[in-house]
N, CA, C and O atoms as CSV, one atom per row, in Angstrom:
chain,resi,resn,atom,element,x,y,z
A,1,MET,N,N,-17.850,32.547,52.410
A,1,MET,CA,C,-17.866,31.515,52.040
A,1,MET,C,C,-18.844,31.310,50.499
A,1,MET,O,O,-19.266,30.308,49.921
A,2,SER,N,N,-18.920,32.532,50.261
A,2,SER,CA,C,-19.850,32.321,48.185
A,2,SER,C,C,-18.884,32.501,47.316
A,2,SER,O,O,-18.876,31.973,46.204
A,3,VAL,N,N,-17.665,33.541,47.920
A,3,VAL,CA,C,-16.618,32.931,46.880
A,3,VAL,C,C,-16.236,32.262,46.973
A,3,VAL,O,O,-16.035,31.734,45.880
A,4,LEU,N,N,-15.808,31.636,47.893
A,4,LEU,CA,C,-15.140,29.694,47.472
A,4,LEU,C,C,-16.887,29.131,46.607
A,4,LEU,O,O,-16.980,28.315,45.691
A,5,LYS,N,N,-17.559,29.569,46.998
A,5,LYS,CA,C,-18.837,28.347,46.454
A,5,LYS,C,C,-18.768,29.211,44.485
A,5,LYS,O,O,-19.100,28.436,43.588
A,6,GLU,N,N,-18.403,30.512,44.100
A,6,GLU,CA,C,-18.340,31.163,42.838
A,6,GLU,C,C,-17.895,30.573,41.918
A,6,GLU,O,O,-18.322,30.156,40.841
A,7,LEU,N,N,-15.964,30.569,43.027
A,7,LEU,CA,C,-14.766,29.974,42.783
A,7,LEU,C,C,-15.637,29.066,41.702
A,7,LEU,O,O,-16.213,28.952,40.620
A,8,LYS,N,N,-15.153,28.452,43.146
A,8,LYS,CA,C,-15.694,25.529,42.595
A,8,LYS,C,C,-17.098,26.288,41.143
A,8,LYS,O,O,-16.616,26.703,40.090
A,9,ALA,N,N,-18.453,26.336,41.312
A,9,ALA,CA,C,-19.016,27.065,40.224
A,9,ALA,C,C,-18.271,27.937,39.026
A,9,ALA,O,O,-18.985,27.787,38.035
A,10,PHE,N,N,-17.255,28.701,38.723
A,10,PHE,CA,C,-16.935,29.051,37.617
A,10,PHE,C,C,-15.280,28.108,36.644
A,10,PHE,O,O,-14.912,28.116,35.469
A,11,MET,N,N,-14.651,27.332,38.105
A,11,MET,CA,C,-13.569,26.522,38.062
A,11,MET,C,C,-14.838,24.894,37.476
A,11,MET,O,O,-14.205,23.844,37.367
A,12,MET,N,N,-15.864,24.815,37.270
A,12,MET,CA,C,-15.893,23.366,37.405
A,12,MET,C,C,-17.176,23.157,36.039
A,12,MET,O,O,-17.561,22.056,35.645
A,13,ARG,N,N,-17.782,24.836,35.366
A,13,ARG,CA,C,-17.439,25.184,34.357
A,13,ARG,C,C,-17.093,24.365,32.997
A,13,ARG,O,O,-15.910,24.150,32.733
A,14,GLY,N,N,-17.918,23.999,32.308
A,14,GLY,CA,C,-17.366,22.593,31.003
A,14,GLY,C,C,-16.168,23.751,30.305
A,14,GLY,O,O,-15.061,23.312,29.994
A,15,ASN,N,N,-16.505,25.258,30.097
A,15,ASN,CA,C,-15.350,26.085,29.071
A,15,ASN,C,C,-14.652,26.253,30.082
A,15,ASN,O,O,-14.978,27.428,29.916
A,16,VAL,N,N,-13.982,26.263,31.016
A,16,VAL,CA,C,-13.402,26.151,31.422
A,16,VAL,C,C,-11.954,24.925,31.709
A,16,VAL,O,O,-10.740,25.034,31.533
A,17,VAL,N,N,-12.694,23.981,32.139
A,17,VAL,CA,C,-11.670,22.159,32.249
A,17,VAL,C,C,-12.082,22.521,30.148
A,17,VAL,O,O,-10.942,22.552,29.685
A,18,ASP,N,N,-12.533,22.629,29.601
A,18,ASP,CA,C,-12.308,22.503,28.756
A,18,ASP,C,C,-11.001,22.997,28.069
A,18,ASP,O,O,-10.245,22.301,27.390
A,19,MET,N,N,-10.911,23.872,28.263
A,19,MET,CA,C,-9.978,25.156,28.377
A,19,MET,C,C,-8.569,24.359,28.577
A,19,MET,O,O,-7.882,23.842,27.696
A,20,ALA,N,N,-8.401,24.392,29.570
A,20,ALA,CA,C,-7.588,23.260,30.441
A,20,ALA,C,C,-6.771,22.565,30.021
A,20,ALA,O,O,-5.545,22.668,29.978
A,21,VAL,N,N,-7.418,21.860,29.712
A,21,VAL,CA,C,-7.017,20.204,28.406
A,21,VAL,C,C,-6.476,20.930,27.524
A,21,VAL,O,O,-5.327,20.663,27.171
A,22,GLY,N,N,-7.203,22.064,26.936
A,22,GLY,CA,C,-6.555,21.893,25.380
A,22,GLY,C,C,-4.837,23.147,25.557
A,22,GLY,O,O,-3.942,23.206,24.714
A,23,VAL,N,N,-4.895,23.959,26.894
A,23,VAL,CA,C,-3.280,24.522,26.570
A,23,VAL,C,C,-2.457,23.337,27.016
A,23,VAL,O,O,-1.255,23.215,26.780
A,24,ILE,N,N,-3.467,22.170,27.915
A,24,ILE,CA,C,-1.942,21.115,28.315
A,24,ILE,C,C,-1.820,20.768,27.188
A,24,ILE,O,O,-1.089,21.570,26.609
A,25,VAL,N,N,-2.222,19.817,26.411
A,25,VAL,CA,C,-2.561,19.447,25.028
A,25,VAL,C,C,-2.003,20.505,24.468
A,25,VAL,O,O,-1.300,20.740,25.450
A,26,GLY,N,N,-1.612,21.644,23.464
A,26,GLY,CA,C,-0.985,22.129,22.884
A,26,GLY,C,C,0.098,22.912,23.600
A,26,GLY,O,O,0.522,23.993,23.191
A,27,GLY,N,N,0.540,22.261,24.755
A,27,GLY,CA,C,1.953,22.494,25.160
A,27,GLY,C,C,2.264,21.162,24.773
A,27,GLY,O,O,3.476,21.098,24.565
A,28,ALA,N,N,1.801,20.264,24.619
A,28,ALA,CA,C,2.812,19.391,24.491
A,28,ALA,C,C,2.582,18.824,22.833
A,28,ALA,O,O,3.396,18.236,22.122
A,29,PHE,N,N,1.524,19.132,22.602
A,29,PHE,CA,C,1.600,19.333,21.607
A,29,PHE,C,C,2.515,20.037,19.960
A,29,PHE,O,O,2.500,19.663,18.787
A,30,GLY,N,N,3.261,21.252,20.736
A,30,GLY,CA,C,3.658,22.450,20.472
A,30,GLY,C,C,4.960,21.963,20.775
A,30,GLY,O,O,5.794,22.738,20.307
A,31,LYS,N,N,5.718,20.556,21.637
A,31,LYS,CA,C,6.905,20.485,22.125
A,31,LYS,C,C,6.677,19.379,20.602
A,31,LYS,O,O,6.798,19.917,19.501
A,32,ILE,N,N,6.512,18.601,20.643
A,32,ILE,CA,C,6.546,17.163,19.673
A,32,ILE,C,C,6.723,17.831,17.753
A,32,ILE,O,O,7.317,17.164,16.906
A,33,VAL,N,N,5.884,19.595,17.361
A,33,VAL,CA,C,5.720,20.051,16.521
A,33,VAL,C,C,7.825,20.829,16.392
A,33,VAL,O,O,8.516,21.413,15.557
A,34,SER,N,N,7.950,20.363,17.618
A,34,SER,CA,C,9.797,21.706,18.049
A,34,SER,C,C,9.994,20.791,17.749
A,34,SER,O,O,10.128,20.780,16.526
A,35,SER,N,N,10.171,19.430,18.379
A,35,SER,CA,C,11.114,18.367,17.477
A,35,SER,C,C,11.329,18.286,16.100
A,35,SER,O,O,12.193,18.245,15.224
A,36,LEU,N,N,9.816,18.282,16.389
A,36,LEU,CA,C,10.027,17.799,14.742
A,36,LEU,C,C,10.688,18.518,13.087
A,36,LEU,O,O,10.890,18.106,11.945
A,37,VAL,N,N,10.823,19.708,13.804
A,37,VAL,CA,C,10.682,20.846,13.228
A,37,VAL,C,C,13.085,20.039,13.645
A,37,VAL,O,O,13.826,19.170,13.186
A,38,SER,N,N,13.120,20.652,14.243
A,38,SER,CA,C,13.845,20.934,14.383
A,38,SER,C,C,15.240,19.774,14.966
A,38,SER,O,O,16.364,19.986,15.421
A,39,ASP,N,N,14.386,18.427,14.635
A,39,ASP,CA,C,15.722,16.899,14.589
A,39,ASP,C,C,15.196,16.294,13.219
A,39,ASP,O,O,15.795,15.338,12.726
A,40,VAL,N,N,14.225,16.773,12.679
A,40,VAL,CA,C,14.132,16.333,10.896
A,40,VAL,C,C,13.396,16.971,10.070
A,40,VAL,O,O,12.984,16.516,9.003
A,41,ILE,N,N,13.201,17.976,10.477
A,41,ILE,CA,C,12.655,18.693,9.023
A,41,ILE,C,C,13.899,19.689,8.766
A,41,ILE,O,O,14.308,20.225,7.736
A,42,MET,N,N,14.252,19.721,9.832
A,42,MET,CA,C,15.666,21.564,8.941
A,42,MET,C,C,16.783,20.568,9.454
A,42,MET,O,O,17.409,21.428,10.073
A,43,PRO,N,N,17.519,19.404,9.674
A,43,PRO,CA,C,18.548,18.228,8.769
A,43,PRO,C,C,18.736,18.942,7.792
A,43,PRO,O,O,19.253,20.044,7.606
A,44,PRO,N,N,18.161,18.041,7.061
A,44,PRO,CA,C,17.187,17.555,5.744
A,44,PRO,C,C,17.805,19.220,4.478
A,44,PRO,O,O,18.666,19.383,3.613
A,45,ILE,N,N,16.632,20.140,5.180
A,45,ILE,CA,C,17.077,21.748,5.037
A,45,ILE,C,C,18.861,22.203,4.765
A,45,ILE,O,O,19.358,22.787,3.803
A,46,GLY,N,N,19.453,21.718,5.906
A,46,GLY,CA,C,20.406,22.799,5.723
A,46,GLY,C,C,21.397,21.892,5.329
A,46,GLY,O,O,22.379,22.536,4.958
A,47,VAL,N,N,21.597,20.576,5.234
A,47,VAL,CA,C,21.996,19.733,3.701
A,47,VAL,C,C,22.043,20.413,2.761
A,47,VAL,O,O,22.962,21.118,2.344
A,48,ILE,N,N,20.361,20.111,2.113
A,48,ILE,CA,C,20.389,21.212,0.692
A,48,ILE,C,C,20.894,22.397,0.214
A,48,ILE,O,O,20.994,23.033,-0.834
A,49,LEU,N,N,21.274,22.470,1.800
A,49,LEU,CA,C,21.730,24.184,2.116
A,49,LEU,C,C,23.759,24.475,1.419
A,49,LEU,O,O,24.552,25.265,0.906
A,50,GLY,N,N,23.557,23.153,1.948
A,50,GLY,CA,C,25.350,23.309,1.764
A,50,GLY,C,C,25.776,22.809,3.306
A,50,GLY,O,O,26.854,23.257,3.696
A,51,GLY,N,N,25.074,21.960,4.195
A,51,GLY,CA,C,24.999,21.674,5.394
A,51,GLY,C,C,25.061,22.688,7.057
A,51,GLY,O,O,25.557,22.507,8.169
A,52,VAL,N,N,24.349,23.632,6.468
A,52,VAL,CA,C,24.189,25.362,7.303
A,52,VAL,C,C,23.306,24.158,8.183
A,52,VAL,O,O,22.411,23.349,7.940
A,53,ASN,N,N,23.891,24.447,9.000
A,53,ASN,CA,C,22.946,24.528,10.422
A,53,ASN,C,C,22.218,26.040,11.498
A,53,ASN,O,O,22.472,26.875,12.366
A,54,PHE,N,N,21.045,25.421,10.444
A,54,PHE,CA,C,20.446,26.697,11.040
A,54,PHE,C,C,20.330,26.933,12.676
A,54,PHE,O,O,19.786,27.975,13.041
A,55,SER,N,N,20.674,26.283,13.376
A,55,SER,CA,C,20.526,27.637,14.770
A,55,SER,C,C,21.799,28.074,14.961
A,55,SER,O,O,21.907,28.805,15.946
A,56,GLU,N,N,22.604,27.913,14.471
A,56,GLU,CA,C,24.105,28.541,15.223
A,56,GLU,C,C,24.690,29.239,14.112
A,56,GLU,O,O,25.855,29.616,13.985
A,57,LEU,N,N,22.764,29.474,12.553
A,57,LEU,CA,C,23.492,30.865,12.694
A,57,LEU,C,C,22.648,31.538,13.038
A,57,LEU,O,O,21.488,31.402,13.427
A,58,LYS,N,N,24.002,33.080,12.695
A,58,LYS,CA,C,23.713,35.299,14.062
A,58,LYS,C,C,25.166,35.877,13.982
A,58,LYS,O,O,26.394,35.820,13.921
A,59,ILE,N,N,23.554,36.679,14.057
A,59,ILE,CA,C,25.044,38.216,13.915
A,59,ILE,C,C,25.130,38.370,14.695
A,59,ILE,O,O,24.358,38.810,15.546
A,60,VAL,N,N,26.435,37.966,14.715
A,60,VAL,CA,C,27.644,38.450,16.227
A,60,VAL,C,C,28.026,40.025,15.111
A,60,VAL,O,O,28.357,40.328,13.965
A,61,LEU,N,N,27.459,41.018,17.324
A,61,LEU,CA,C,27.220,42.489,17.624
A,61,LEU,C,C,28.588,42.856,18.271
A,61,LEU,O,O,29.507,43.672,18.193
A,62,LYS,N,N,28.324,42.166,18.703
A,62,LYS,CA,C,29.961,41.923,19.992
A,62,LYS,C,C,30.682,40.999,19.807
A,62,LYS,O,O,29.772,40.174,19.734
A,63,HIS,N,N,31.596,40.394,19.659
A,63,HIS,CA,C,32.682,39.256,20.621
A,63,HIS,C,C,32.546,39.007,22.108
A,63,HIS,O,O,32.288,39.908,22.906
A,64,ALA,N,N,32.679,38.092,22.349
A,64,ALA,CA,C,32.693,37.577,24.103
A,64,ALA,C,C,34.385,38.335,24.022
A,64,ALA,O,O,35.109,38.430,23.031
A,65,VAL,N,N,34.692,38.868,25.665
A,65,VAL,CA,C,35.466,38.921,25.731
A,65,VAL,C,C,35.743,38.887,27.174
A,65,VAL,O,O,35.284,39.730,27.945
A,66,GLY,N,N,36.645,37.715,27.609
A,66,GLY,CA,C,36.798,36.937,28.670
A,66,GLY,C,C,35.428,37.067,29.380
A,66,GLY,O,O,34.835,37.125,28.303
A,67,ASP,N,N,34.391,37.164,30.314
A,67,ASP,CA,C,33.962,36.238,31.325
A,67,ASP,C,C,31.676,36.932,30.714
A,67,ASP,O,O,30.492,36.755,31.001
A,68,THR,N,N,32.994,38.009,29.407
A,68,THR,CA,C,31.348,38.306,28.922
A,68,THR,C,C,30.935,37.377,28.135
A,68,THR,O,O,31.747,36.596,27.638
A,69,ALA,N,N,28.944,37.251,27.754
A,69,ALA,CA,C,29.510,36.642,26.655
A,69,ALA,C,C,29.240,37.646,25.740
A,69,ALA,O,O,29.088,38.853,25.923
A,70,ALA,N,N,29.170,36.470,23.958
A,70,ALA,CA,C,29.063,37.780,22.822
A,70,ALA,C,C,27.619,38.097,22.764
A,70,ALA,O,O,26.824,37.437,23.434
A,71,VAL,N,N,27.351,38.771,22.237
A,71,VAL,CA,C,26.217,39.272,21.387
A,71,VAL,C,C,25.950,39.376,20.414
A,71,VAL,O,O,26.776,39.866,19.645
A,72,THR,N,N,24.791,39.013,19.978
A,72,THR,CA,C,24.536,37.960,19.056
A,72,THR,C,C,22.996,38.221,18.707
A,72,THR,O,O,22.220,38.639,19.566
A,73,ILE,N,N,22.540,37.904,17.181
A,73,ILE,CA,C,21.466,37.608,16.766
A,73,ILE,C,C,21.528,36.838,16.190
A,73,ILE,O,O,22.319,36.451,15.330
A,74,ASN,N,N,20.163,36.304,16.846
A,74,ASN,CA,C,20.393,34.874,16.172
A,74,ASN,C,C,19.354,34.155,15.361
A,74,ASN,O,O,18.810,33.075,15.590
A,75,TYR,N,N,19.221,34.867,14.512
A,75,TYR,CA,C,18.695,34.652,13.314
A,75,TYR,C,C,17.909,33.612,13.113
A,75,TYR,O,O,16.679,33.549,13.110
A,76,GLY,N,N,19.095,32.410,12.863
A,76,GLY,CA,C,18.310,30.451,12.807
A,76,GLY,C,C,17.148,29.990,13.480
A,76,GLY,O,O,16.097,29.450,13.135
A,77,THR,N,N,17.942,30.576,15.142
A,77,THR,CA,C,16.580,30.452,16.266
A,77,THR,C,C,14.937,30.450,15.561
A,77,THR,O,O,14.009,29.642,15.581
A,78,PHE,N,N,15.189,32.055,14.837
A,78,PHE,CA,C,14.025,32.520,14.503
A,78,PHE,C,C,13.163,31.831,12.971
A,78,PHE,O,O,11.948,31.818,12.772
A,79,ILE,N,N,14.180,31.350,12.128
A,79,ILE,CA,C,13.828,30.652,11.230
A,79,ILE,C,C,12.997,29.599,11.599
A,79,ILE,O,O,11.853,29.316,11.243
A,80,GLN,N,N,13.892,28.984,12.496
A,80,GLN,CA,C,12.598,27.253,13.043
A,80,GLN,C,C,11.836,27.503,13.641
A,80,GLN,O,O,10.976,26.629,13.753
A,81,THR,N,N,11.621,28.767,14.389
A,81,THR,CA,C,10.190,28.732,15.256
A,81,THR,C,C,9.242,29.369,13.942
A,81,THR,O,O,8.051,29.064,14.007
A,82,VAL,N,N,9.573,30.047,13.003
A,82,VAL,CA,C,8.914,29.844,11.974
A,82,VAL,C,C,8.399,28.939,11.442
A,82,VAL,O,O,7.180,28.816,11.326
A,83,PHE,N,N,9.249,28.149,11.027
A,83,PHE,CA,C,9.128,26.542,10.548
A,83,PHE,C,C,7.996,26.248,11.672
A,83,PHE,O,O,6.802,26.305,11.377
A,84,ASP,N,N,8.441,25.932,12.975
A,84,ASP,CA,C,7.133,24.770,13.747
A,84,ASP,C,C,6.152,25.926,13.846
A,84,ASP,O,O,4.996,25.501,13.828
A,85,PHE,N,N,6.237,27.310,13.950
A,85,PHE,CA,C,4.100,28.512,14.585
A,85,PHE,C,C,3.712,27.972,12.702
A,85,PHE,O,O,2.510,27.825,12.481
A,86,VAL,N,N,4.736,27.694,11.414
A,86,VAL,CA,C,3.512,27.199,10.611
A,86,VAL,C,C,3.173,25.936,10.435
A,86,VAL,O,O,2.230,25.665,9.692
A,87,ILE,N,N,3.879,24.962,11.083
A,87,ILE,CA,C,3.554,23.593,11.279
A,87,ILE,C,C,2.401,23.428,11.981
A,87,ILE,O,O,1.511,22.673,11.591
A,88,ILE,N,N,2.321,24.219,13.220
A,88,ILE,CA,C,1.709,23.640,14.333
A,88,ILE,C,C,0.693,24.438,13.442
A,88,ILE,O,O,0.339,23.805,12.447
A,89,ALA,N,N,0.214,25.538,13.564
A,89,ALA,CA,C,-1.035,26.171,12.462
A,89,ALA,C,C,-1.508,25.688,11.547
A,89,ALA,O,O,-2.377,26.344,10.974
A,90,THR,N,N,-1.185,24.481,11.066
A,90,THR,CA,C,-0.691,23.579,9.607
A,90,THR,C,C,-1.815,22.727,9.883
A,90,THR,O,O,-2.637,22.609,8.974
A,91,ALA,N,N,-2.074,21.911,11.311
A,91,ALA,CA,C,-2.302,20.714,11.868
A,91,ALA,C,C,-3.088,21.098,12.402
A,91,ALA,O,O,-3.956,20.280,12.703
A,92,ILE,N,N,-3.330,22.840,12.944
A,92,ILE,CA,C,-4.272,23.171,14.214
A,92,ILE,C,C,-5.844,23.299,12.841
A,92,ILE,O,O,-7.022,23.065,13.109
A,93,PHE,N,N,-5.379,23.651,11.709
A,93,PHE,CA,C,-6.557,24.179,10.757
A,93,PHE,C,C,-7.430,22.995,10.349
A,93,PHE,O,O,-8.638,22.870,10.149
A,94,PHE,N,N,-5.983,21.859,10.280
A,94,PHE,CA,C,-6.474,20.431,9.723
A,94,PHE,C,C,-7.532,19.831,10.554
A,94,PHE,O,O,-8.486,19.169,10.145
A,95,ALA,N,N,-7.168,20.230,12.108
A,95,ALA,CA,C,-8.081,19.437,12.994
A,95,ALA,C,C,-9.364,20.064,13.549
A,95,ALA,O,O,-10.292,19.801,14.314
A,96,VAL,N,N,-8.968,20.914,12.851
A,96,VAL,CA,C,-10.505,22.331,12.942
A,96,VAL,C,C,-11.608,22.742,12.436
A,96,VAL,O,O,-12.616,23.290,12.880
A,97,LYS,N,N,-10.970,22.103,10.629
A,97,LYS,CA,C,-11.794,22.039,9.886
A,97,LYS,C,C,-12.133,20.002,10.051
A,97,LYS,O,O,-12.904,19.417,9.290
A,98,ALA,N,N,-11.715,19.625,10.659
A,98,ALA,CA,C,-12.223,17.584,11.209
A,98,ALA,C,C,-13.179,18.065,11.772
A,98,ALA,O,O,-14.251,17.967,11.174
A,99,ILE,N,N,-13.164,18.890,13.367
A,99,ILE,CA,C,-14.099,18.385,14.156
A,99,ILE,C,C,-15.306,19.691,13.442
A,99,ILE,O,O,-16.333,19.012,13.460
A,100,ASN,N,N,-15.529,20.401,13.146
A,100,ASN,CA,C,-15.817,20.775,11.943
A,100,ASN,C,C,-17.020,20.195,11.132
A,100,ASN,O,O,-18.208,19.975,11.369
A,101,MET,N,N,-16.532,20.108,10.515
A,101,MET,CA,C,-16.954,18.188,9.444
A,101,MET,C,C,-17.620,17.324,9.921
A,101,MET,O,O,-18.488,16.790,9.231
A,102,LEU,N,N,-17.428,16.986,11.086
A,102,LEU,CA,C,-18.169,15.861,12.199
A,102,LEU,C,C,-19.322,16.591,12.653
A,102,LEU,O,O,-20.445,16.087,12.701
A,103,GLN,N,N,-18.956,18.209,13.109
A,103,GLN,CA,C,-20.264,18.906,13.569
A,103,GLN,C,C,-21.243,18.914,12.875
A,103,GLN,O,O,-22.290,18.380,13.241
A,104,LYS,N,N,-21.082,19.620,11.544
A,104,LYS,CA,C,-21.665,19.614,10.210
A,104,LYS,C,C,-22.709,18.247,9.929
A,104,LYS,O,O,-23.938,18.293,9.870
A,105,LYS,N,N,-21.866,17.073,9.782
A,105,LYS,CA,C,-22.547,15.993,9.605
A,105,LYS,C,C,-23.389,15.473,10.894
A,105,LYS,O,O,-24.284,14.749,10.457
A,106,LYS,N,N,-23.471,15.576,12.637
A,106,LYS,CA,C,-24.492,15.424,12.951
A,106,LYS,C,C,-25.643,16.698,13.221
A,106,LYS,O,O,-26.537,16.565,14.056
A,107,GLU,N,N,-25.524,17.592,12.623
A,107,GLU,CA,C,-26.341,18.456,12.583
A,107,GLU,C,C,-26.567,18.442,11.153
A,107,GLU,O,O,-26.198,19.519,10.686
A,108,GLU,N,N,-26.837,17.981,10.631
A,108,GLU,CA,C,-27.139,17.019,9.072
A,108,GLU,C,C,-28.668,16.028,9.679
A,108,GLU,O,O,-29.896,16.026,9.590
A,109,GLU,N,N,-27.671,15.367,10.233
A,109,GLU,CA,C,-28.998,14.054,11.166
A,109,GLU,C,C,-29.985,14.298,10.484
A,109,GLU,O,O,-29.913,14.852,9.387
A,110,PRO,N,N,-31.411,13.796,11.209
A,110,PRO,CA,C,-32.754,14.950,11.077
A,110,PRO,C,C,-32.843,13.537,12.839
A,110,PRO,O,O,-32.435,12.403,13.089
A,111,ALA,N,N,-33.804,14.870,13.708
A,111,ALA,CA,C,-33.783,14.321,15.180
A,111,ALA,C,C,-34.584,13.883,14.787
A,111,ALA,O,O,-35.215,13.897,13.730
A,112,ALA,N,N,-34.610,13.326,15.900
A,112,ALA,CA,C,-35.806,11.896,16.099
A,112,ALA,C,C,-37.731,12.540,16.853
A,112,ALA,O,O,-38.434,13.325,17.490
A,113,PRO,N,N,-37.642,11.956,16.454
A,113,PRO,CA,C,-39.700,13.257,17.282
A,113,PRO,C,C,-39.607,13.356,18.447
A,113,PRO,O,O,-39.041,12.575,19.212
A,114,PRO,N,N,-40.154,14.326,18.695
A,114,PRO,CA,C,-40.506,14.438,20.114
A,114,PRO,C,C,-41.337,13.284,20.936
A,114,PRO,O,O,-42.380,12.780,20.521
A,115,ALA,N,N,-40.882,13.052,21.811
A,115,ALA,CA,C,-42.331,11.950,22.546
A,115,ALA,C,C,-43.124,13.156,22.504
A,115,ALA,O,O,-42.564,14.200,22.167
A,116,PRO,N,N,-45.109,13.156,22.982
A,116,PRO,CA,C,-45.988,13.670,22.733
A,116,PRO,C,C,-45.679,13.871,23.796
A,116,PRO,O,O,-44.906,13.038,24.268
A,117,THR,N,N,-46.176,15.251,24.866
A,117,THR,CA,C,-46.257,15.325,26.132
A,117,THR,C,C,-47.851,14.838,27.282
A,117,THR,O,O,-48.899,14.357,26.849
A,118,ASN,N,N,-47.557,15.142,28.658
A,118,ASN,CA,C,-48.495,14.290,29.056
A,118,ASN,C,C,-49.709,15.304,28.719
A,118,ASN,O,O,-50.696,15.284,29.454
A,119,GLU,N,N,-49.639,16.382,27.379
A,119,GLU,CA,C,-51.587,17.065,28.055
A,119,GLU,C,C,-51.740,16.348,25.693
A,119,GLU,O,O,-52.721,16.080,24.999
A,120,GLU,N,N,-50.484,16.350,25.444
A,120,GLU,CA,C,-50.773,15.011,24.341
A,120,GLU,C,C,-51.481,14.185,24.594
A,120,GLU,O,O,-52.673,13.954,24.395
A,121,VAL,N,N,-50.744,13.751,25.028
A,121,VAL,CA,C,-51.563,11.525,24.919
A,121,VAL,C,C,-52.774,11.891,26.014
A,121,VAL,O,O,-53.916,11.468,25.835
A,122,LEU,N,N,-52.509,12.496,26.856
A,122,LEU,CA,C,-54.276,12.684,27.047
A,122,LEU,C,C,-55.436,13.013,26.351
A,122,LEU,O,O,-56.544,12.491,26.473
A,123,LEU,N,N,-54.967,14.269,25.329
A,123,LEU,CA,C,-55.746,14.736,24.352
A,123,LEU,C,C,-55.634,13.210,23.322
A,123,LEU,O,O,-56.322,13.323,22.307
A,124,THR,N,N,-55.090,12.214,23.406
A,124,THR,CA,C,-55.358,11.851,22.149
A,124,THR,C,C,-56.287,10.242,22.561
A,124,THR,O,O,-56.686,9.586,21.599
A,125,GLU,N,N,-56.631,9.601,24.317
A,125,GLU,CA,C,-57.147,9.382,25.292
A,125,GLU,C,C,-58.461,9.651,25.237
A,125,GLU,O,O,-59.328,8.862,25.610
A,126,ILE,N,N,-58.602,10.415,24.919
A,126,ILE,CA,C,-60.225,11.566,25.104
A,126,ILE,C,C,-60.455,11.799,23.968
A,126,ILE,O,O,-61.537,12.358,23.789
A,127,ARG,N,N,-59.876,11.598,23.105
A,127,ARG,CA,C,-60.346,11.322,21.549
A,127,ARG,C,C,-61.363,9.768,20.814
A,127,ARG,O,O,-62.335,9.343,20.190
A,128,ASP,N,N,-59.411,9.374,21.977
A,128,ASP,CA,C,-60.695,7.612,21.329
A,128,ASP,C,C,-61.416,7.109,22.038
A,128,ASP,O,O,-61.720,5.973,21.673
A,129,LEU,N,N,-62.157,7.654,23.529
A,129,LEU,CA,C,-63.214,7.056,23.967
A,129,LEU,C,C,-63.708,7.628,23.538
A,129,LEU,O,O,-64.754,6.983,23.462
A,130,LEU,N,N,-64.009,9.085,22.782
A,130,LEU,CA,C,-64.446,9.653,21.774
A,130,LEU,C,C,-65.294,9.568,20.703
A,130,LEU,O,O,-66.374,10.104,20.452
A,131,LYS,N,N,-64.364,8.534,19.928
A,131,LYS,CA,C,-64.304,8.268,18.630
A,131,LYS,C,C,-65.161,6.482,18.980
A,131,LYS,O,O,-65.940,5.938,18.198
A,132,GLU,N,N,-64.722,5.928,20.296
A,132,GLU,CA,C,-65.496,5.069,21.060
A,132,GLU,C,C,-67.419,4.589,21.149
A,132,GLU,O,O,-68.201,3.733,20.735
A,133,GLN,N,N,-67.366,6.242,22.264
A,133,GLN,CA,C,-69.591,6.413,22.347
A,133,GLN,C,C,-69.612,6.725,20.691
A,133,GLN,O,O,-70.135,6.266,19.676
A,134,ASN,N,N,-69.406,6.969,20.780
A,134,ASN,CA,C,-70.271,7.763,18.729
A,134,ASN,C,C,-70.011,6.261,18.158
A,134,ASN,O,O,-70.214,6.262,16.944
A,135,LYS,N,N,-69.642,5.032,18.625
A,135,LYS,CA,C,-69.629,4.371,17.579
A,135,LYS,C,C,-70.768,3.311,17.987
A,135,LYS,O,O,-71.145,2.318,17.366
A,136,LYS,N,N,-70.938,3.513,18.470
A,136,LYS,CA,C,-72.238,2.248,19.894
A,136,LYS,C,C,-73.300,3.680,19.973
A,136,LYS,O,O,-74.319,3.655,20.663
């Protein structure tokens, strides 16, 4: 039973939950960026380069014969994946930079002085009582 308790404690730690959320959001973000690159950015680049469709760029090592598929090196897909990576890395860089700026501003705000402890309150009361007695 202790293993189950340890597993539950591990899974409920903030870091693990935050990481899981980050992986899920990152996966969705990756799909969005892949679509942006393949459907929005690459077609105009292909038109500028003379109607090139990057996903079709490949080197045929062995042509298809009968039911056997052709053996190809798909360097156009690789180029598109590199664009995906550059855009994702740039977006994450700016997101982390913005988060760091927000945390820095939060740290710069002066903290409110801590409330006096019970000992300080009692000592203050004793001091005030002694002042009153000295006045009499």
